[in-house]
Each structure stands twice: as C-alpha cells, then as structure tokens.
N, CA, C and O atoms as CSV, one atom per row, in Angstrom:
chain,resi,resn,atom,element,x,y,z
A,1,MET,N,N,25.579,7.575,-0.816
A,1,MET,CA,C,24.348,8.054,-0.234
A,1,MET,C,C,24.700,9.048,0.862
A,1,MET,O,O,25.390,8.702,1.820
A,2,ASN,N,N,24.238,10.257,0.725
A,2,ASN,CA,C,24.501,11.286,1.731
A,2,ASN,C,C,23.359,11.425,2.726
A,2,ASN,O,O,23.572,11.840,3.865
A,3,VAL,N,N,22.169,11.086,2.309
A,3,VAL,CA,C,20.989,11.210,3.159
A,3,VAL,C,C,20.187,9.931,3.032
A,3,VAL,O,O,20.078,9.357,1.949
A,4,GLY,N,N,19.634,9.497,4.132
A,4,GLY,CA,C,18.801,8.303,4.103
A,4,GLY,C,C,17.918,8.290,5.330
A,4,GLY,O,O,17.841,9.273,6.066
A,5,MET,N,N,17.269,7.194,5.540
A,5,MET,CA,C,16.391,7.031,6.689
A,5,MET,C,C,17.096,6.114,7.685
A,5,MET,O,O,17.558,5.032,7.322
A,6,LEU,N,N,17.177,6.548,8.930
A,6,LEU,CA,C,17.764,5.720,9.974
A,6,LEU,C,C,16.664,4.874,10.585
A,6,LEU,O,O,15.621,5.396,10.979
A,7,TRP,N,N,16.890,3.572,10.664
A,7,TRP,CA,C,15.908,2.616,11.149
A,7,TRP,C,C,16.517,1.836,12.296
A,7,TRP,O,O,17.633,1.328,12.179
A,8,PHE,N,N,15.798,1.735,13.402
A,8,PHE,CA,C,16.259,0.965,14.557
A,8,PHE,C,C,15.460,-0.322,14.626
A,8,PHE,O,O,14.232,-0.302,14.543
A,9,ASP,N,N,16.156,-1.444,14.777
A,9,ASP,CA,C,15.488,-2.744,14.872
A,9,ASP,C,C,16.351,-3.667,15.721
A,9,ASP,O,O,17.376,-4.168,15.258
A,10,ASN,N,N,15.937,-3.890,16.960
A,10,ASN,CA,C,16.705,-4.768,17.848
A,10,ASN,C,C,16.000,-6.103,18.094
A,10,ASN,O,O,16.214,-6.740,19.125
A,11,ASP,N,N,15.168,-6.519,17.157
A,11,ASP,CA,C,14.473,-7.799,17.245
A,11,ASP,C,C,15.495,-8.929,17.147
A,11,ASP,O,O,16.018,-9.200,16.067
A,12,SER,N,N,15.775,-9.575,18.247
A,12,SER,CA,C,16.796,-10.634,18.270
A,12,SER,C,C,16.355,-11.898,17.545
A,12,SER,O,O,17.190,-12.752,17.247
A,13,LYS,N,N,15.073,-12.038,17.256
A,13,LYS,CA,C,14.566,-13.225,16.563
A,13,LYS,C,C,14.617,-13.076,15.045
A,13,LYS,O,O,14.500,-14.066,14.323
A,14,ALA,N,N,14.789,-11.862,14.560
A,14,ALA,CA,C,14.811,-11.615,13.115
A,14,ALA,C,C,16.250,-11.546,12.618
A,14,ALA,O,O,17.125,-11.007,13.295
A,15,ASP,N,N,16.488,-12.098,11.426
A,15,ASP,CA,C,17.815,-11.980,10.839
A,15,ASP,C,C,17.950,-10.634,10.131
A,15,ASP,O,O,16.979,-9.889,10.002
A,16,LEU,N,N,19.153,-10.337,9.679
A,16,LEU,CA,C,19.424,-9.044,9.063
A,16,LEU,C,C,18.531,-8.796,7.847
A,16,LEU,O,O,18.051,-7.680,7.647
A,17,PHE,N,N,18.309,-9.826,7.039
A,17,PHE,CA,C,17.506,-9.639,5.831
A,17,PHE,C,C,16.054,-9.295,6.158
A,17,PHE,O,O,15.433,-8.509,5.443
A,18,ALA,N,N,15.513,-9.866,7.213
A,18,ALA,CA,C,14.147,-9.531,7.636
A,18,ALA,C,C,14.087,-8.087,8.121
A,18,ALA,O,O,13.112,-7.382,7.860
A,19,LYS,N,N,15.120,-7.649,8.822
A,19,LYS,CA,C,15.168,-6.272,9.302
A,19,LYS,C,C,15.241,-5.296,8.130
A,19,LYS,O,O,14.565,-4.267,8.125
A,20,ILE,N,N,16.056,-5.624,7.148
A,20,ILE,CA,C,16.171,-4.768,5.968
A,20,ILE,C,C,14.856,-4.742,5.205
A,20,ILE,O,O,14.443,-3.692,4.713
A,21,GLU,N,N,14.198,-5.891,5.105
A,21,GLU,CA,C,12.908,-5.955,4.410
A,21,GLU,C,C,11.871,-5.061,5.090
A,21,GLU,O,O,11.121,-4.357,4.413
A,22,ARG,N,N,11.824,-5.083,6.419
A,22,ARG,CA,C,10.877,-4.221,7.146
A,22,ARG,C,C,11.186,-2.746,6.917
A,22,ARG,O,O,10.285,-1.945,6.669
A,23,ALA,N,N,12.475,-2.393,7.004
A,23,ALA,CA,C,12.874,-1.005,6.794
A,23,ALA,C,C,12.573,-0.563,5.362
A,23,ALA,O,O,12.109,0.556,5.143
A,24,ALA,N,N,12.833,-1.431,4.394
A,24,ALA,CA,C,12.593,-1.104,2.990
A,24,ALA,C,C,11.104,-0.909,2.708
A,24,ALA,O,O,10.723,-0.020,1.947
A,25,SER,N,N,10.273,-1.735,3.317
A,25,SER,CA,C,8.831,-1.610,3.141
A,25,SER,C,C,8.335,-0.274,3.689
A,25,SER,O,O,7.534,0.407,3.049
A,26,TYR,N,N,8.812,0.092,4.864
A,26,TYR,CA,C,8.434,1.376,5.459
A,26,TYR,C,C,8.934,2.530,4.587
A,26,TYR,O,O,8.206,3.493,4.347
A,27,TYR,N,N,10.180,2.430,4.115
A,27,TYR,CA,C,10.764,3.474,3.274
A,27,TYR,C,C,9.923,3.672,2.015
A,27,TYR,O,O,9.636,4.806,1.632
A,28,LEU,N,N,9.533,2.583,1.377
A,28,LEU,CA,C,8.711,2.666,0.167
A,28,LEU,C,C,7.373,3.330,0.462
A,28,LEU,O,O,6.929,4.186,-0.303
A,29,ASP,N,N,6.728,2.952,1.550
A,29,ASP,CA,C,5.449,3.568,1.925
A,29,ASP,C,C,5.605,5.058,2.220
A,29,ASP,O,O,4.751,5.857,1.836
A,30,LYS,N,N,6.678,5.433,2.894
A,30,LYS,CA,C,6.871,6.826,3.310
A,30,LYS,C,C,7.330,7.736,2.167
A,30,LYS,O,O,6.838,8.856,2.027
A,31,TYR,N,N,8.281,7.249,1.346
A,31,TYR,CA,C,8.904,8.102,0.338
A,31,TYR,C,C,8.504,7.777,-1.108
A,31,TYR,O,O,8.818,8.537,-2.025
A,32,GLY,N,N,7.820,6.661,-1.309
A,32,GLY,CA,C,7.355,6.306,-2.649
A,32,GLY,C,C,8.427,5.763,-3.577
A,32,GLY,O,O,8.197,5.639,-4.780
A,33,LYS,N,N,9.580,5.440,-3.044
A,33,LYS,CA,C,10.668,4.852,-3.829
A,33,LYS,C,C,11.218,3.657,-3.072
A,33,LYS,O,O,11.240,3.633,-1.841
A,34,SER,N,N,11.660,2.673,-3.828
A,34,SER,CA,C,12.291,1.509,-3.210
A,34,SER,C,C,13.758,1.813,-2.949
A,34,SER,O,O,14.457,2.286,-3.846
A,35,PRO,N,N,14.235,1.554,-1.746
A,35,PRO,CA,C,15.651,1.789,-1.466
A,35,PRO,C,C,16.514,0.763,-2.186
A,35,PRO,O,O,16.056,-0.342,-2.479
A,36,ASN,N,N,17.760,1.124,-2.472
A,36,ASN,CA,C,18.651,0.169,-3.123
A,36,ASN,C,C,19.995,0.016,-2.405
A,36,ASN,O,O,20.867,-0.722,-2.864
A,37,VAL,N,N,20.158,0.713,-1.281
A,37,VAL,CA,C,21.388,0.562,-0.507
A,37,VAL,C,C,21.062,0.679,0.981
A,37,VAL,O,O,20.189,1.445,1.386
A,38,CYS,N,N,21.789,-0.103,1.784
A,38,CYS,CA,C,21.577,-0.091,3.225
A,38,CYS,C,C,22.927,-0.253,3.917
A,38,CYS,O,O,23.680,-1.184,3.631
A,39,TYR,N,N,23.215,0.660,4.825
A,39,TYR,CA,C,24.453,0.596,5.601
A,39,TYR,C,C,24.147,0.056,6.988
A,39,TYR,O,O,23.180,0.467,7.630
A,40,VAL,N,N,24.984,-0.868,7.441
A,40,VAL,CA,C,24.839,-1.460,8.772
A,40,VAL,C,C,26.215,-1.546,9.429
A,40,VAL,O,O,27.242,-1.485,8.754
A,41,HIS,N,N,26.220,-1.687,10.734
A,41,HIS,CA,C,27.473,-1.891,11.466
A,41,HIS,C,C,28.037,-3.259,11.064
A,41,HIS,O,O,27.267,-4.197,10.858
A,42,PRO,N,N,29.363,-3.388,10.948
A,42,PRO,CA,C,29.962,-4.660,10.538
A,42,PRO,C,C,29.556,-5.863,11.400
A,42,PRO,O,O,29.497,-6.985,10.897
A,43,CYS,N,N,29.278,-5.645,12.677
A,43,CYS,CA,C,28.897,-6.767,13.540
A,43,CYS,C,C,27.583,-7.409,13.112
A,43,CYS,O,O,27.305,-8.552,13.473
A,44,MET,N,N,26.782,-6.688,12.352
A,44,MET,CA,C,25.480,-7.222,11.935
A,44,MET,C,C,25.603,-8.182,10.752
A,44,MET,O,O,24.641,-8.877,10.425
A,45,THR,N,N,26.765,-8.232,10.109
A,45,THR,CA,C,26.939,-9.123,8.960
A,45,THR,C,C,27.812,-10.332,9.280
A,45,THR,O,O,28.091,-11.140,8.395
A,46,ARG,N,N,28.238,-10.464,10.503
A,46,ARG,CA,C,29.161,-11.554,10.866
A,46,ARG,C,C,28.590,-12.945,10.618
A,46,ARG,O,O,29.339,-13.869,10.301
A,47,THR,N,N,27.300,-13.106,10.755
A,47,THR,CA,C,26.701,-14.428,10.598
A,47,THR,C,C,26.320,-14.728,9.150
A,47,THR,O,O,25.849,-15.826,8.851
A,48,LEU,N,N,26.514,-13.778,8.260
A,48,LEU,CA,C,26.148,-13.980,6.860
A,48,LEU,C,C,27.264,-14.681,6.107
A,48,LEU,O,O,28.446,-14.490,6.395
A,49,ALA,N,N,26.872,-15.487,5.147
A,49,ALA,CA,C,27.851,-16.093,4.249
A,49,ALA,C,C,28.271,-15.025,3.246
A,49,ALA,O,O,27.432,-14.462,2.542
A,50,THR,N,N,29.561,-14.750,3.184
A,50,THR,CA,C,30.054,-13.739,2.264
A,50,THR,C,C,30.862,-14.410,1.161
A,50,THR,O,O,31.436,-15.476,1.380
A,51,PRO,N,N,30.916,-13.808,-0.009
A,51,PRO,CA,C,31.695,-14.377,-1.105
A,51,PRO,C,C,33.164,-14.534,-0.710
A,51,PRO,O,O,33.711,-13.718,0.031
A,52,LYS,N,N,33.787,-15.594,-1.217
A,52,LYS,CA,C,35.168,-15.888,-0.842
A,52,LYS,C,C,36.153,-14.819,-1.284
A,52,LYS,O,O,37.129,-14.544,-0.586
A,53,ASP,N,N,35.905,-14.218,-2.433
A,53,ASP,CA,C,36.861,-13.220,-2.926
A,53,ASP,C,C,36.562,-11.809,-2.437
A,53,ASP,O,O,37.327,-10.887,-2.720
A,54,ASN,N,N,35.472,-11.626,-1.715
A,54,ASN,CA,C,35.080,-10.335,-1.146
A,54,ASN,C,C,34.890,-9.226,-2.182
A,54,ASN,O,O,34.912,-8.047,-1.828
A,55,THR,N,N,34.707,-9.580,-3.440
A,55,THR,CA,C,34.461,-8.553,-4.453
A,55,THR,C,C,32.974,-8.399,-4.731
A,55,THR,O,O,32.545,-7.361,-5.236
A,56,GLU,N,N,32.194,-9.400,-4.412
A,56,GLU,CA,C,30.747,-9.339,-4.615
A,56,GLU,C,C,30.097,-8.692,-3.397
A,56,GLU,O,O,30.400,-9.060,-2.262
A,57,PRO,N,N,29.215,-7.738,-3.624
A,57,PRO,CA,C,28.547,-7.102,-2.475
A,57,PRO,C,C,27.527,-8.045,-1.841
A,57,PRO,O,O,27.002,-8.946,-2.494
A,58,ILE,N,N,27.264,-7.822,-0.581
A,58,ILE,CA,C,26.181,-8.550,0.091
A,58,ILE,C,C,24.885,-7.925,-0.384
A,58,ILE,O,O,24.778,-6.701,-0.462
A,59,ARG,N,N,23.899,-8.748,-0.701
A,59,ARG,CA,C,22.625,-8.231,-1.194
A,59,ARG,C,C,21.485,-8.825,-0.379
A,59,ARG,O,O,21.509,-9.994,0.006
A,60,ALA,N,N,20.495,-7.990,-0.132
A,60,ALA,CA,C,19.230,-8.417,0.474
A,60,ALA,C,C,18.175,-8.122,-0.582
A,60,ALA,O,O,17.585,-7.041,-0.592
A,61,GLY,N,N,17.940,-9.072,-1.462
A,61,GLY,CA,C,17.068,-8.832,-2.608
A,61,GLY,C,C,17.743,-7.859,-3.547
A,61,GLY,O,O,18.850,-8.118,-4.019
A,62,SER,N,N,17.092,-6.743,-3.823
A,62,SER,CA,C,17.668,-5.737,-4.722
A,62,SER,C,C,18.464,-4.669,-3.975
A,62,SER,O,O,18.943,-3.713,-4.584
A,63,ILE,N,N,18.605,-4.826,-2.672
A,63,ILE,CA,C,19.290,-3.823,-1.851
A,63,ILE,C,C,20.723,-4.270,-1.564
A,63,ILE,O,O,20.958,-5.368,-1.058
A,64,GLU,N,N,21.674,-3.398,-1.896
A,64,GLU,CA,C,23.069,-3.674,-1.599
A,64,GLU,C,C,23.325,-3.328,-0.131
A,64,GLU,O,O,22.977,-2.241,0.331
A,65,VAL,N,N,23.932,-4.258,0.588
A,65,VAL,CA,C,24.219,-4.067,2.011
A,65,VAL,C,C,25.698,-3.724,2.149
A,65,VAL,O,O,26.565,-4.492,1.731
A,66,ARG,N,N,25.974,-2.578,2.732
A,66,ARG,CA,C,27.346,-2.124,2.957
A,66,ARG,C,C,27.560,-1.957,4.453
A,66,ARG,O,O,26.614,-1.725,5.206
A,67,THR,N,N,28.803,-2.077,4.871
A,67,THR,CA,C,29.099,-1.926,6.293
A,67,THR,C,C,29.874,-0.642,6.553
A,67,THR,O,O,30.672,-0.190,5.732
A,68,THR,N,N,29.611,-0.072,7.725
A,68,THR,CA,C,30.327,1.111,8.193
A,68,THR,C,C,30.209,1.176,9.709
A,68,THR,O,O,29.169,0.847,10.279
A,69,ARG,N,N,31.258,1.592,10.333
A,69,ARG,CA,C,31.236,1.755,11.790
A,69,ARG,C,C,30.499,3.027,12.199
A,69,ARG,O,O,30.276,3.259,13.388
A,70,SER,N,N,30.124,3.841,11.236
A,70,SER,CA,C,29.370,5.078,11.519
A,70,SER,C,C,27.928,4.789,11.917
A,70,SER,O,O,27.268,5.631,12.526
A,71,VAL,N,N,27.445,3.609,11.577
A,71,VAL,CA,C,26.084,3.216,11.940
A,71,VAL,C,C,26.176,2.303,13.152
A,71,VAL,O,O,26.934,1.333,13.148
A,72,LEU,N,N,25.414,2.609,14.182
A,72,LEU,CA,C,25.448,1.814,15.412
A,72,LEU,C,C,24.807,0.445,15.201
A,72,LEU,O,O,23.951,0.299,14.328
A,73,PRO,N,N,25.205,-0.563,15.985
A,73,PRO,CA,C,24.548,-1.862,15.919
A,73,PRO,C,C,23.037,-1.717,16.129
A,73,PRO,O,O,22.580,-0.854,16.879
A,74,ASN,N,N,22.283,-2.570,15.460
A,74,ASN,CA,C,20.812,-2.587,15.492
A,74,ASN,C,C,20.182,-1.402,14.773
A,74,ASN,O,O,18.974,-1.190,14.879
A,75,HIS,N,N,20.976,-0.633,14.047
A,75,HIS,CA,C,20.471,0.469,13.242
A,75,HIS,C,C,20.768,0.180,11.775
A,75,HIS,O,O,21.752,-0.485,11.451
A,76,LEU,N,N,19.920,0.679,10.900
A,76,LEU,CA,C,20.127,0.570,9.462
A,76,LEU,C,C,19.970,1.961,8.873
A,76,LEU,O,O,19.028,2.680,9.207
A,77,TRP,N,N,20.878,2.334,8.009
A,77,TRP,CA,C,20.774,3.599,7.276
A,77,TRP,C,C,20.436,3.195,5.855
A,77,TRP,O,O,21.288,2.688,5.127
A,78,ILE,N,N,19.199,3.420,5.461
A,78,ILE,CA,C,18.682,2.889,4.215
A,78,ILE,C,C,18.199,4.021,3.318
A,78,ILE,O,O,17.650,5.012,3.799
A,79,GLY,N,N,18.407,3.870,2.013
A,79,GLY,CA,C,17.985,4.910,1.084
A,79,GLY,C,C,18.235,4.521,-0.356
A,79,GLY,O,O,18.428,3.349,-0.682
A,80,VAL,N,N,18.228,5.529,-1.210
A,80,VAL,CA,C,18.408,5.327,-2.646
A,80,VAL,C,C,19.730,5.941,-3.052
A,80,VAL,O,O,19.963,7.134,-2.854
A,81,ASN,N,N,20.586,5.124,-3.616
A,81,ASN,CA,C,21.851,5.606,-4.141
A,81,ASN,C,C,21.591,6.077,-5.560
A,81,ASN,O,O,21.437,5.259,-6.467
A,82,GLY,N,N,21.541,7.396,-5.763
A,82,GLY,CA,C,21.193,7.961,-7.057
A,82,GLY,C,C,22.395,8.477,-7.800
A,82,GLY,O,O,23.510,8.001,-7.586
A,83,LEU,N,N,22.191,9.435,-8.663
A,83,LEU,CA,C,23.248,10.017,-9.466
A,83,LEU,C,C,24.329,10.602,-8.583
A,83,LEU,O,O,24.036,11.285,-7.603
A,84,ASN,N,N,25.565,10.341,-8.923
A,84,ASN,CA,C,26.730,10.857,-8.207
A,84,ASN,C,C,26.725,10.478,-6.733
A,84,ASN,O,O,27.304,11.185,-5.909
A,85,GLY,N,N,26.069,9.353,-6.393
A,85,GLY,CA,C,26.071,8.881,-5.022
A,85,GLY,C,C,25.153,9.631,-4.094
A,85,GLY,O,O,25.180,9.384,-2.889
A,86,HIS,N,N,24.326,10.554,-4.609
A,86,HIS,CA,C,23.420,11.315,-3.756
A,86,HIS,C,C,22.061,10.637,-3.704
A,86,HIS,O,O,21.606,10.042,-4.681
A,87,ILE,N,N,21.437,10.736,-2.569
A,87,ILE,CA,C,20.119,10.137,-2.405
A,87,ILE,C,C,19.088,10.958,-3.166
A,87,ILE,O,O,19.183,12.182,-3.258
A,88,MET,N,N,18.128,10.270,-3.694
A,88,MET,CA,C,17.052,10.919,-4.426
A,88,MET,C,C,15.732,10.500,-3.786
A,88,MET,O,O,15.172,9.474,-4.172
A,89,PRO,N,N,15.215,11.264,-2.815
A,89,PRO,CA,C,13.995,10.846,-2.085
A,89,PRO,C,C,12.771,10.808,-2.975
A,89,PRO,O,O,11.679,10.479,-2.510
C-alpha cells in the first residue's frame, strides 16, 4: 500500500480492534471501499495474542494488521491493498 488514510485514535479504553473498526467504518463512508490492510506501530500489537510460528498475519476481521515503525503510536495507516501493492481508492 503506497497511499492510505492516516487515522489518529488515542482512546485508552478501546482495544486495537475497536480502533481499526472505527477507522475502517470511516474509510468505507468516505471512499466507498472497505479497507483490507492497516499498518500500526509495533507497540500497539504487544497485548495481542499472536500465532506461535509468526507466519499467520494478525487480522481484525477482514483487515490484515501489519506493523511498521513508520507509523507513530496511536495512529493507523489504513487502506486497500490492490494490484501490485498499490492502493485503489
């Protein structure tokens, strides 16, 4: 994904999946497509149960959650991973 929507959510009472759900709902309303990938800072996934072999991606419903240090904590970079990895708004 080269382009996406940056979403800020510092609600300390909501878990990561609730934050992704809110961002995905807004994305769908704004762009008319459901996002399928979301990048977050690695610190945001520390409390999640991850697969033992680390080959299975973390998923929030139909959205694949990936980590990158390029996204600041409490931010989500969400969008559609389309053909050749490019976003298709």
